[in-house]
Every structure is written in C-alpha cells, then in structure tokens.
mmCIF file of the N, C-alpha and C atoms, coordinates in Angstrom:
data_MODEL
# 
_entry.id   MODEL 
# 
loop_
_atom_site.group_PDB 
_atom_site.id 
_atom_site.type_symbol 
_atom_site.label_atom_id 
_atom_site.label_alt_id 
_atom_site.label_comp_id 
_atom_site.label_asym_id 
_atom_site.label_entity_id 
_atom_site.label_seq_id 
_atom_site.pdbx_PDB_ins_code 
_atom_site.Cartn_x 
_atom_site.Cartn_y 
_atom_site.Cartn_z 
_atom_site.occupancy 
_atom_site.B_iso_or_equiv 
_atom_site.pdbx_formal_charge 
_atom_site.auth_seq_id 
_atom_site.auth_comp_id 
_atom_site.auth_asym_id 
_atom_site.auth_atom_id 
_atom_site.pdbx_PDB_model_num 
ATOM 1   N N  . MET A 1 1  ? 61.083 -44.868 64.824 1.00 0.00 ? 1  MET A N  1 
ATOM 2   C CA . MET A 1 1  ? 61.555 -43.163 65.330 1.00 0.00 ? 1  MET A CA 1 
ATOM 3   C C  . MET A 1 1  ? 62.043 -42.531 63.411 1.00 0.00 ? 1  MET A C  1 
ATOM 4   N N  . GLN A 1 2  ? 62.226 -43.939 62.544 1.00 0.00 ? 2  GLN A N  1 
ATOM 5   C CA . GLN A 1 2  ? 63.321 -43.273 61.463 1.00 0.00 ? 2  GLN A CA 1 
ATOM 6   C C  . GLN A 1 2  ? 61.937 -42.851 60.321 1.00 0.00 ? 2  GLN A C  1 
ATOM 7   N N  . GLU A 1 3  ? 60.624 -43.816 60.206 1.00 0.00 ? 3  GLU A N  1 
ATOM 8   C CA . GLU A 1 3  ? 59.182 -43.930 59.993 1.00 0.00 ? 3  GLU A CA 1 
ATOM 9   C C  . GLU A 1 3  ? 58.678 -42.785 60.126 1.00 0.00 ? 3  GLU A C  1 
ATOM 10  N N  . HIS A 1 4  ? 59.285 -41.650 61.239 1.00 0.00 ? 4  HIS A N  1 
ATOM 11  C CA . HIS A 1 4  ? 58.641 -40.799 61.460 1.00 0.00 ? 4  HIS A CA 1 
ATOM 12  C C  . HIS A 1 4  ? 59.355 -39.771 60.761 1.00 0.00 ? 4  HIS A C  1 
ATOM 13  N N  . LEU A 1 5  ? 60.667 -39.862 61.001 1.00 0.00 ? 5  LEU A N  1 
ATOM 14  C CA . LEU A 1 5  ? 61.413 -38.509 60.034 1.00 0.00 ? 5  LEU A CA 1 
ATOM 15  C C  . LEU A 1 5  ? 61.444 -38.865 58.452 1.00 0.00 ? 5  LEU A C  1 
ATOM 16  N N  . ASP A 1 6  ? 60.768 -40.149 58.100 1.00 0.00 ? 6  ASP A N  1 
ATOM 17  C CA . ASP A 1 6  ? 60.694 -40.517 56.488 1.00 0.00 ? 6  ASP A CA 1 
ATOM 18  C C  . ASP A 1 6  ? 59.411 -39.087 56.630 1.00 0.00 ? 6  ASP A C  1 
ATOM 19  N N  . GLY A 1 7  ? 58.290 -39.625 57.412 1.00 0.00 ? 7  GLY A N  1 
ATOM 20  C CA . GLY A 1 7  ? 56.752 -38.756 57.143 1.00 0.00 ? 7  GLY A CA 1 
ATOM 21  C C  . GLY A 1 7  ? 57.279 -37.551 57.190 1.00 0.00 ? 7  GLY A C  1 
ATOM 22  N N  . GLU A 1 8  ? 58.181 -37.138 58.177 1.00 0.00 ? 8  GLU A N  1 
ATOM 23  C CA . GLU A 1 8  ? 58.116 -35.379 58.360 1.00 0.00 ? 8  GLU A CA 1 
ATOM 24  C C  . GLU A 1 8  ? 58.767 -35.117 56.825 1.00 0.00 ? 8  GLU A C  1 
ATOM 25  N N  . LYS A 1 9  ? 59.909 -36.241 56.170 1.00 0.00 ? 9  LYS A N  1 
ATOM 26  C CA . LYS A 1 9  ? 60.760 -35.234 55.262 1.00 0.00 ? 9  LYS A CA 1 
ATOM 27  C C  . LYS A 1 9  ? 59.296 -35.177 53.768 1.00 0.00 ? 9  LYS A C  1 
ATOM 28  N N  . ASP A 1 10 ? 58.706 -36.160 54.056 1.00 0.00 ? 10 ASP A N  1 
ATOM 29  C CA . ASP A 1 10 ? 57.714 -36.007 53.027 1.00 0.00 ? 10 ASP A CA 1 
ATOM 30  C C  . ASP A 1 10 ? 56.463 -35.556 52.691 1.00 0.00 ? 10 ASP A C  1 
ATOM 31  N N  . GLY A 1 11 ? 56.532 -35.132 53.813 1.00 0.00 ? 11 GLY A N  1 
ATOM 32  C CA . GLY A 1 11 ? 55.618 -33.887 54.270 1.00 0.00 ? 11 GLY A CA 1 
ATOM 33  C C  . GLY A 1 11 ? 55.871 -32.413 53.893 1.00 0.00 ? 11 GLY A C  1 
ATOM 34  N N  . LYS A 1 12 ? 57.694 -32.725 54.322 1.00 0.00 ? 12 LYS A N  1 
ATOM 35  C CA . LYS A 1 12 ? 58.187 -30.828 53.395 1.00 0.00 ? 12 LYS A CA 1 
ATOM 36  C C  . LYS A 1 12 ? 58.215 -31.091 52.196 1.00 0.00 ? 12 LYS A C  1 
ATOM 37  N N  . LYS A 1 13 ? 58.529 -32.000 51.446 1.00 0.00 ? 13 LYS A N  1 
ATOM 38  C CA . LYS A 1 13 ? 58.534 -32.438 50.016 1.00 0.00 ? 13 LYS A CA 1 
ATOM 39  C C  . LYS A 1 13 ? 57.559 -32.314 49.529 1.00 0.00 ? 13 LYS A C  1 
ATOM 40  N N  . THR A 1 14 ? 56.195 -32.726 50.011 1.00 0.00 ? 14 THR A N  1 
ATOM 41  C CA . THR A 1 14 ? 55.334 -31.835 49.307 1.00 0.00 ? 14 THR A CA 1 
ATOM 42  C C  . THR A 1 14 ? 54.503 -30.893 49.512 1.00 0.00 ? 14 THR A C  1 
ATOM 43  N N  . GLY A 1 15 ? 54.305 -30.381 50.739 1.00 0.00 ? 15 GLY A N  1 
ATOM 44  C CA . GLY A 1 15 ? 54.298 -28.567 50.743 1.00 0.00 ? 15 GLY A CA 1 
ATOM 45  C C  . GLY A 1 15 ? 54.975 -27.856 49.748 1.00 0.00 ? 15 GLY A C  1 
ATOM 46  N N  . LYS A 1 16 ? 56.352 -28.329 49.662 1.00 0.00 ? 16 LYS A N  1 
ATOM 47  C CA . LYS A 1 16 ? 57.217 -27.257 48.754 1.00 0.00 ? 16 LYS A CA 1 
ATOM 48  C C  . LYS A 1 16 ? 56.934 -27.347 47.613 1.00 0.00 ? 16 LYS A C  1 
ATOM 49  N N  . ALA A 1 17 ? 56.657 -28.443 46.929 1.00 0.00 ? 17 ALA A N  1 
ATOM 50  C CA . ALA A 1 17 ? 56.231 -29.159 45.689 1.00 0.00 ? 17 ALA A CA 1 
ATOM 51  C C  . ALA A 1 17 ? 55.104 -28.357 45.582 1.00 0.00 ? 17 ALA A C  1 
ATOM 52  N N  . LYS A 1 18 ? 54.084 -28.400 45.960 1.00 0.00 ? 18 LYS A N  1 
ATOM 53  C CA . LYS A 1 18 ? 52.694 -27.611 45.938 1.00 0.00 ? 18 LYS A CA 1 
ATOM 54  C C  . LYS A 1 18 ? 53.184 -25.979 45.963 1.00 0.00 ? 18 LYS A C  1 
ATOM 55  N N  . MET A 1 19 ? 53.837 -25.724 46.713 1.00 0.00 ? 19 MET A N  1 
ATOM 56  C CA . MET A 1 19 ? 54.122 -24.297 46.501 1.00 0.00 ? 19 MET A CA 1 
ATOM 57  C C  . MET A 1 19 ? 54.481 -23.871 45.798 1.00 0.00 ? 19 MET A C  1 
ATOM 58  N N  . ILE A 1 20 ? 55.571 -24.488 45.056 1.00 0.00 ? 20 ILE A N  1 
ATOM 59  C CA . ILE A 1 20 ? 56.361 -23.668 43.835 1.00 0.00 ? 20 ILE A CA 1 
ATOM 60  C C  . ILE A 1 20 ? 55.181 -23.883 42.339 1.00 0.00 ? 20 ILE A C  1 
ATOM 61  N N  . THR A 1 21 ? 54.668 -25.341 42.413 1.00 0.00 ? 21 THR A N  1 
ATOM 62  C CA . THR A 1 21 ? 53.522 -25.158 41.339 1.00 0.00 ? 21 THR A CA 1 
ATOM 63  C C  . THR A 1 21 ? 52.278 -24.593 41.537 1.00 0.00 ? 21 THR A C  1 
ATOM 64  N N  . ARG A 1 22 ? 51.666 -23.872 42.429 1.00 0.00 ? 22 ARG A N  1 
ATOM 65  C CA . ARG A 1 22 ? 51.087 -22.752 43.163 1.00 0.00 ? 22 ARG A CA 1 
ATOM 66  C C  . ARG A 1 22 ? 51.669 -21.773 41.669 1.00 0.00 ? 22 ARG A C  1 
ATOM 67  N N  . LEU A 1 23 ? 53.005 -21.371 42.960 1.00 0.00 ? 23 LEU A N  1 
ATOM 68  C CA . LEU A 1 23 ? 53.661 -20.565 42.188 1.00 0.00 ? 23 LEU A CA 1 
ATOM 69  C C  . LEU A 1 23 ? 53.870 -20.120 40.755 1.00 0.00 ? 23 LEU A C  1 
ATOM 70  N N  . LEU A 1 24 ? 54.418 -21.242 40.231 1.00 0.00 ? 24 LEU A N  1 
ATOM 71  C CA . LEU A 1 24 ? 54.622 -21.276 38.841 1.00 0.00 ? 24 LEU A CA 1 
ATOM 72  C C  . LEU A 1 24 ? 53.477 -20.991 37.972 1.00 0.00 ? 24 LEU A C  1 
ATOM 73  N N  . GLN A 1 25 ? 51.860 -21.492 38.619 1.00 0.00 ? 25 GLN A N  1 
ATOM 74  C CA . GLN A 1 25 ? 51.156 -21.150 37.717 1.00 0.00 ? 25 GLN A CA 1 
ATOM 75  C C  . GLN A 1 25 ? 50.690 -19.926 37.598 1.00 0.00 ? 25 GLN A C  1 
ATOM 76  N N  . ARG A 1 26 ? 50.872 -19.608 38.789 1.00 0.00 ? 26 ARG A N  1 
ATOM 77  C CA . ARG A 1 26 ? 50.642 -17.838 38.880 1.00 0.00 ? 26 ARG A CA 1 
ATOM 78  C C  . ARG A 1 26 ? 51.640 -16.922 38.036 1.00 0.00 ? 26 ARG A C  1 
ATOM 79  N N  . ARG A 1 27 ? 52.650 -17.422 38.098 1.00 0.00 ? 27 ARG A N  1 
ATOM 80  C CA . ARG A 1 27 ? 54.048 -16.866 36.827 1.00 0.00 ? 27 ARG A CA 1 
ATOM 81  C C  . ARG A 1 27 ? 53.316 -16.738 35.978 1.00 0.00 ? 27 ARG A C  1 
ATOM 82  N N  . PHE A 1 28 ? 53.515 -18.262 35.065 1.00 0.00 ? 28 PHE A N  1 
ATOM 83  C CA . PHE A 1 28 ? 53.549 -18.734 33.486 1.00 0.00 ? 28 PHE A CA 1 
ATOM 84  C C  . PHE A 1 28 ? 52.448 -19.312 33.197 1.00 0.00 ? 28 PHE A C  1 
ATOM 85  N N  . GLY A 1 29 ? 51.144 -19.125 34.221 1.00 0.00 ? 29 GLY A N  1 
ATOM 86  C CA . GLY A 1 29 ? 49.965 -19.778 33.574 1.00 0.00 ? 29 GLY A CA 1 
ATOM 87  C C  . GLY A 1 29 ? 49.779 -21.379 33.955 1.00 0.00 ? 29 GLY A C  1 
ATOM 88  N N  . THR A 1 30 ? 49.405 -21.813 33.371 1.00 0.00 ? 30 THR A N  1 
ATOM 89  C CA . THR A 1 30 ? 48.926 -23.493 32.942 1.00 0.00 ? 30 THR A CA 1 
ATOM 90  C C  . THR A 1 30 ? 50.174 -24.514 32.845 1.00 0.00 ? 30 THR A C  1 
ATOM 91  N N  . MET A 1 31 ? 50.243 -25.572 33.691 1.00 0.00 ? 31 MET A N  1 
ATOM 92  C CA . MET A 1 31 ? 51.910 -26.227 33.899 1.00 0.00 ? 31 MET A CA 1 
ATOM 93  C C  . MET A 1 31 ? 51.834 -27.292 33.369 1.00 0.00 ? 31 MET A C  1 
ATOM 94  N N  . PRO A 1 32 ? 52.545 -27.284 32.059 1.00 0.00 ? 32 PRO A N  1 
ATOM 95  C CA . PRO A 1 32 ? 52.896 -28.646 31.395 1.00 0.00 ? 32 PRO A CA 1 
ATOM 96  C C  . PRO A 1 32 ? 52.918 -29.486 31.589 1.00 0.00 ? 32 PRO A C  1 
ATOM 97  N N  . ASP A 1 33 ? 52.361 -31.201 31.468 1.00 0.00 ? 33 ASP A N  1 
ATOM 98  C CA . ASP A 1 33 ? 52.936 -31.868 31.912 1.00 0.00 ? 33 ASP A CA 1 
ATOM 99  C C  . ASP A 1 33 ? 54.424 -32.195 32.673 1.00 0.00 ? 33 ASP A C  1 
ATOM 100 N N  . TRP A 1 34 ? 55.211 -31.974 31.191 1.00 0.00 ? 34 TRP A N  1 
ATOM 101 C CA . TRP A 1 34 ? 56.637 -32.025 32.226 1.00 0.00 ? 34 TRP A CA 1 
ATOM 102 C C  . TRP A 1 34 ? 57.365 -31.694 33.349 1.00 0.00 ? 34 TRP A C  1 
ATOM 103 N N  . ALA A 1 35 ? 56.420 -30.236 33.757 1.00 0.00 ? 35 ALA A N  1 
ATOM 104 C CA . ALA A 1 35 ? 56.991 -29.690 34.287 1.00 0.00 ? 35 ALA A CA 1 
ATOM 105 C C  . ALA A 1 35 ? 56.705 -30.270 35.725 1.00 0.00 ? 35 ALA A C  1 
ATOM 106 N N  . SER A 1 36 ? 54.831 -30.769 35.907 1.00 0.00 ? 36 SER A N  1 
ATOM 107 C CA . SER A 1 36 ? 54.620 -31.879 37.020 1.00 0.00 ? 36 SER A CA 1 
ATOM 108 C C  . SER A 1 36 ? 55.047 -32.295 37.399 1.00 0.00 ? 36 SER A C  1 
ATOM 109 N N  . GLU A 1 37 ? 55.645 -33.434 36.284 1.00 0.00 ? 37 GLU A N  1 
ATOM 110 C CA . GLU A 1 37 ? 56.234 -34.499 36.655 1.00 0.00 ? 37 GLU A CA 1 
ATOM 111 C C  . GLU A 1 37 ? 57.534 -34.051 36.999 1.00 0.00 ? 37 GLU A C  1 
ATOM 112 N N  . LYS A 1 38 ? 58.205 -33.401 36.701 1.00 0.00 ? 38 LYS A N  1 
ATOM 113 C CA . LYS A 1 38 ? 59.724 -32.818 36.853 1.00 0.00 ? 38 LYS A CA 1 
ATOM 114 C C  . LYS A 1 38 ? 59.589 -32.598 38.691 1.00 0.00 ? 38 LYS A C  1 
ATOM 115 N N  . ILE A 1 39 ? 58.536 -32.003 39.032 1.00 0.00 ? 39 ILE A N  1 
ATOM 116 C CA . ILE A 1 39 ? 58.109 -31.537 40.480 1.00 0.00 ? 39 ILE A CA 1 
ATOM 117 C C  . ILE A 1 39 ? 57.723 -32.695 41.223 1.00 0.00 ? 39 ILE A C  1 
ATOM 118 N N  . ALA A 1 40 ? 57.074 -33.209 40.402 1.00 0.00 ? 40 ALA A N  1 
ATOM 119 C CA . ALA A 1 40 ? 56.995 -34.810 41.389 1.00 0.00 ? 40 ALA A CA 1 
ATOM 120 C C  . ALA A 1 40 ? 57.887 -35.360 41.919 1.00 0.00 ? 40 ALA A C  1 
ATOM 121 N N  . GLN A 1 41 ? 58.670 -35.439 41.706 1.00 0.00 ? 41 GLN A N  1 
ATOM 122 C CA . GLN A 1 41 ? 59.900 -36.737 41.147 1.00 0.00 ? 41 GLN A CA 1 
ATOM 123 C C  . GLN A 1 41 ? 60.994 -35.993 41.855 1.00 0.00 ? 41 GLN A C  1 
ATOM 124 N N  . ALA A 1 42 ? 61.142 -34.592 42.305 1.00 0.00 ? 42 ALA A N  1 
ATOM 125 C CA . ALA A 1 42 ? 62.179 -33.668 42.450 1.00 0.00 ? 42 ALA A CA 1 
ATOM 126 C C  . ALA A 1 42 ? 62.762 -34.379 44.384 1.00 0.00 ? 42 ALA A C  1 
ATOM 127 N N  . GLU A 1 43 ? 63.580 -33.948 44.907 1.00 0.00 ? 43 GLU A N  1 
ATOM 128 C CA . GLU A 1 43 ? 64.215 -34.537 46.069 1.00 0.00 ? 43 GLU A CA 1 
ATOM 129 C C  . GLU A 1 43 ? 64.316 -32.431 46.710 1.00 0.00 ? 43 GLU A C  1 
ATOM 130 N N  . LEU A 1 44 ? 64.199 -32.738 47.860 1.00 0.00 ? 44 LEU A N  1 
ATOM 131 C CA . LEU A 1 44 ? 63.703 -31.312 48.281 1.00 0.00 ? 44 LEU A CA 1 
ATOM 132 C C  . LEU A 1 44 ? 64.774 -30.206 47.839 1.00 0.00 ? 44 LEU A C  1 
ATOM 133 N N  . PRO A 1 45 ? 66.141 -30.701 47.931 1.00 0.00 ? 45 PRO A N  1 
ATOM 134 C CA . PRO A 1 45 ? 67.475 -29.756 47.520 1.00 0.00 ? 45 PRO A CA 1 
ATOM 135 C C  . PRO A 1 45 ? 66.869 -28.862 46.049 1.00 0.00 ? 45 PRO A C  1 
ATOM 136 N N  . SER A 1 46 ? 66.227 -29.993 45.096 1.00 0.00 ? 46 SER A N  1 
ATOM 137 C CA . SER A 1 46 ? 65.598 -29.055 44.040 1.00 0.00 ? 46 SER A CA 1 
ATOM 138 C C  . SER A 1 46 ? 64.990 -27.833 43.860 1.00 0.00 ? 46 SER A C  1 
ATOM 139 N N  . LEU A 1 47 ? 63.889 -28.881 44.709 1.00 0.00 ? 47 LEU A N  1 
ATOM 140 C CA . LEU A 1 47 ? 62.308 -27.991 45.188 1.00 0.00 ? 47 LEU A CA 1 
ATOM 141 C C  . LEU A 1 47 ? 63.146 -26.709 45.388 1.00 0.00 ? 47 LEU A C  1 
ATOM 142 N N  . GLU A 1 48 ? 63.753 -27.166 46.788 1.00 0.00 ? 48 GLU A N  1 
ATOM 143 C CA . GLU A 1 48 ? 64.628 -25.254 47.231 1.00 0.00 ? 48 GLU A CA 1 
ATOM 144 C C  . GLU A 1 48 ? 65.163 -24.526 46.359 1.00 0.00 ? 48 GLU A C  1 
ATOM 145 N N  . GLU A 1 49 ? 66.132 -25.478 45.172 1.00 0.00 ? 49 GLU A N  1 
ATOM 146 C CA . GLU A 1 49 ? 66.710 -24.426 44.335 1.00 0.00 ? 49 GLU A CA 1 
ATOM 147 C C  . GLU A 1 49 ? 65.271 -23.648 43.746 1.00 0.00 ? 49 GLU A C  1 
ATOM 148 N N  . TRP A 1 50 ? 64.588 -24.585 42.311 1.00 0.00 ? 50 TRP A N  1 
ATOM 149 C CA . TRP A 1 50 ? 63.936 -23.916 41.885 1.00 0.00 ? 50 TRP A CA 1 
ATOM 150 C C  . TRP A 1 50 ? 63.156 -22.884 42.295 1.00 0.00 ? 50 TRP A C  1 
ATOM 151 N N  . SER A 1 51 ? 62.506 -22.923 43.736 1.00 0.00 ? 51 SER A N  1 
ATOM 152 C CA . SER A 1 51 ? 61.718 -22.235 44.235 1.00 0.00 ? 51 SER A CA 1 
ATOM 153 C C  . SER A 1 51 ? 62.556 -20.570 44.290 1.00 0.00 ? 51 SER A C  1 
ATOM 154 N N  . LEU A 1 52 ? 63.644 -20.516 44.658 1.00 0.00 ? 52 LEU A N  1 
ATOM 155 C CA . LEU A 1 52 ? 64.583 -19.529 44.369 1.00 0.00 ? 52 LEU A CA 1 
ATOM 156 C C  . LEU A 1 52 ? 64.606 -18.692 43.156 1.00 0.00 ? 52 LEU A C  1 
ATOM 157 N N  . ARG A 1 53 ? 64.907 -19.873 42.268 1.00 0.00 ? 53 ARG A N  1 
ATOM 158 C CA . ARG A 1 53 ? 65.008 -19.264 40.601 1.00 0.00 ? 53 ARG A CA 1 
ATOM 159 C C  . ARG A 1 53 ? 63.599 -18.340 39.941 1.00 0.00 ? 53 ARG A C  1 
ATOM 160 N N  . ILE A 1 54 ? 62.519 -19.153 40.356 1.00 0.00 ? 54 ILE A N  1 
ATOM 161 C CA . ILE A 1 54 ? 61.538 -18.476 40.585 1.00 0.00 ? 54 ILE A CA 1 
ATOM 162 C C  . ILE A 1 54 ? 61.012 -16.985 39.793 1.00 0.00 ? 54 ILE A C  1 
ATOM 163 N N  . LEU A 1 55 ? 61.706 -16.605 40.986 1.00 0.00 ? 55 LEU A N  1 
ATOM 164 C CA . LEU A 1 55 ? 61.895 -15.215 41.205 1.00 0.00 ? 55 LEU A CA 1 
ATOM 165 C C  . LEU A 1 55 ? 62.390 -14.295 39.380 1.00 0.00 ? 55 LEU A C  1 
ATOM 166 N N  . ASP A 1 56 ? 63.531 -14.871 39.275 1.00 0.00 ? 56 ASP A N  1 
ATOM 167 C CA . ASP A 1 56 ? 64.129 -14.456 38.074 1.00 0.00 ? 56 ASP A CA 1 
ATOM 168 C C  . ASP A 1 56 ? 63.749 -14.954 36.953 1.00 0.00 ? 56 ASP A C  1 
ATOM 169 N N  . ALA A 1 57 ? 63.254 -15.798 36.749 1.00 0.00 ? 57 ALA A N  1 
ATOM 170 C CA . ALA A 1 57 ? 63.210 -16.597 35.718 1.00 0.00 ? 57 ALA A CA 1 
ATOM 171 C C  . ALA A 1 57 ? 62.395 -16.084 34.423 1.00 0.00 ? 57 ALA A C  1 
ATOM 172 N N  . GLN A 1 58 ? 62.186 -16.476 33.560 1.00 0.00 ? 58 GLN A N  1 
ATOM 173 C CA . GLN A 1 58 ? 61.855 -15.361 32.001 1.00 0.00 ? 58 GLN A CA 1 
ATOM 174 C C  . GLN A 1 58 ? 61.129 -16.641 31.589 1.00 0.00 ? 58 GLN A C  1 
ATOM 175 N N  . SER A 1 59 ? 61.208 -17.312 31.643 1.00 0.00 ? 59 SER A N  1 
ATOM 176 C CA . SER A 1 59 ? 60.448 -19.000 31.517 1.00 0.00 ? 59 SER A CA 1 
ATOM 177 C C  . SER A 1 59 ? 60.331 -20.215 32.473 1.00 0.00 ? 59 SER A C  1 
ATOM 178 N N  . LEU A 1 60 ? 59.371 -21.212 32.266 1.00 0.00 ? 60 LEU A N  1 
ATOM 179 C CA . LEU A 1 60 ? 59.579 -22.700 32.911 1.00 0.00 ? 60 LEU A CA 1 
ATOM 180 C C  . LEU A 1 60 ? 60.712 -22.672 33.251 1.00 0.00 ? 60 LEU A C  1 
ATOM 181 N N  . GLU A 1 61 ? 61.578 -23.396 31.062 1.00 0.00 ? 61 GLU A N  1 
ATOM 182 C CA . GLU A 1 61 ? 62.200 -24.001 31.396 1.00 0.00 ? 61 GLU A CA 1 
ATOM 183 C C  . GLU A 1 61 ? 63.362 -22.905 31.316 1.00 0.00 ? 61 GLU A C  1 
ATOM 184 N N  . ASP A 1 62 ? 63.674 -21.684 32.362 1.00 0.00 ? 62 ASP A N  1 
ATOM 185 C CA . ASP A 1 62 ? 64.630 -20.810 32.936 1.00 0.00 ? 62 ASP A CA 1 
ATOM 186 C C  . ASP A 1 62 ? 64.841 -21.379 34.582 1.00 0.00 ? 62 ASP A C  1 
ATOM 187 N N  . VAL A 1 63 ? 63.336 -21.799 35.521 1.00 0.00 ? 63 VAL A N  1 
ATOM 188 C CA . VAL A 1 63 ? 63.361 -22.363 36.294 1.00 0.00 ? 63 VAL A CA 1 
ATOM 189 C C  . VAL A 1 63 ? 63.917 -23.713 36.193 1.00 0.00 ? 63 VAL A C  1 
ATOM 190 N N  . PHE A 1 64 ? 63.887 -24.400 35.220 1.00 0.00 ? 64 PHE A N  1 
ATOM 191 C CA . PHE A 1 64 ? 64.281 -26.198 35.758 1.00 0.00 ? 64 PHE A CA 1 
ATOM 192 C C  . PHE A 1 64 ? 66.179 -26.377 35.102 1.00 0.00 ? 64 PHE A C  1 
ATOM 193 N N  . SER A 1 65 ? 66.227 -25.762 34.428 1.00 0.00 ? 65 SER A N  1 
ATOM 194 C CA . SER A 1 65 ? 67.670 -25.656 33.363 1.00 0.00 ? 65 SER A CA 1 
ATOM 195 C C  . SER A 1 65 ? 68.973 -25.904 34.707 1.00 0.00 ? 65 SER A C  1 
ATOM 196 N N  . ASP A 1 66 ? 69.329 -26.880 34.089 1.00 0.00 ? 66 ASP A N  1 
ATOM 197 C CA . ASP A 1 66 ? 71.017 -27.443 34.754 1.00 0.00 ? 66 ASP A CA 1 
ATOM 198 C C  . ASP A 1 66 ? 71.599 -25.823 34.731 1.00 0.00 ? 66 ASP A C  1 
ATOM 199 N N  . SER A 1 67 ? 71.951 -25.252 33.912 1.00 0.00 ? 67 SER A N  1 
ATOM 200 C CA . SER A 1 67 ? 72.708 -24.641 33.562 1.00 0.00 ? 67 SER A CA 1 
ATOM 201 C C  . SER A 1 67 ? 72.821 -23.604 34.659 1.00 0.00 ? 67 SER A C  1 
ATOM 202 N N  . ASN A 1 68 ? 71.502 -23.057 34.934 1.00 0.00 ? 68 ASN A N  1 
ATOM 203 C CA . ASN A 1 68 ? 71.173 -22.062 36.618 1.00 0.00 ? 68 ASN A CA 1 
ATOM 204 C C  . ASN A 1 68 ? 71.928 -22.558 37.630 1.00 0.00 ? 68 ASN A C  1 
ATOM 205 N N  . LYS A 1 69 ? 73.149 -23.471 37.819 1.00 0.00 ? 69 LYS A N  1 
ATOM 206 C CA . LYS A 1 69 ? 73.051 -24.427 39.076 1.00 0.00 ? 69 LYS A CA 1 
ATOM 207 C C  . LYS A 1 69 ? 74.274 -23.267 39.093 1.00 0.00 ? 69 LYS A C  1 
ATOM 208 N N  . ARG A 1 70 ? 74.073 -22.613 40.575 1.00 0.00 ? 70 ARG A N  1 
ATOM 209 C CA . ARG A 1 70 ? 75.353 -22.066 41.070 1.00 0.00 ? 70 ARG A CA 1 
ATOM 210 C C  . ARG A 1 70 ? 76.562 -22.769 41.405 1.00 0.00 ? 70 ARG A C  1 
# 
C-alpha cells in the first residue's frame, strides 16, 4: 500500500515538474541548468508555490526567490 502511495506522489511530482518547466520555457525561453536542477530536486509544495509565481514573475529568479514566500 505504501509503495502505491509513494508511486502516486512521485507521479504527481514528476507531472507538476514537467508542467512548470514547460510554462517557464514558454514565458522566459531556454531554461538554464540551475533552474532545471532546482525543479528536479524540489518537493511538491515548492513546485506548487512556483507554479503560482509564474503568473507575476518578471524573471526566473523571481519564480524561485525565497523572499517571495508569503
């Protein structure tokens, strides 16, 4: 049962990471390695927060900045 839940969580994380990457590429162009690595290593709550920041961000740095935490 736990393996199923872990697999489901990993699937959600992978899907969200791919979507954020596509949105960032569309908005800001080619993704630098540091941004791709940050997305790949992130947990689901961070991915969710970053997906919201894309709407207002003026740069990649704005999306990932710790100072944007509410």
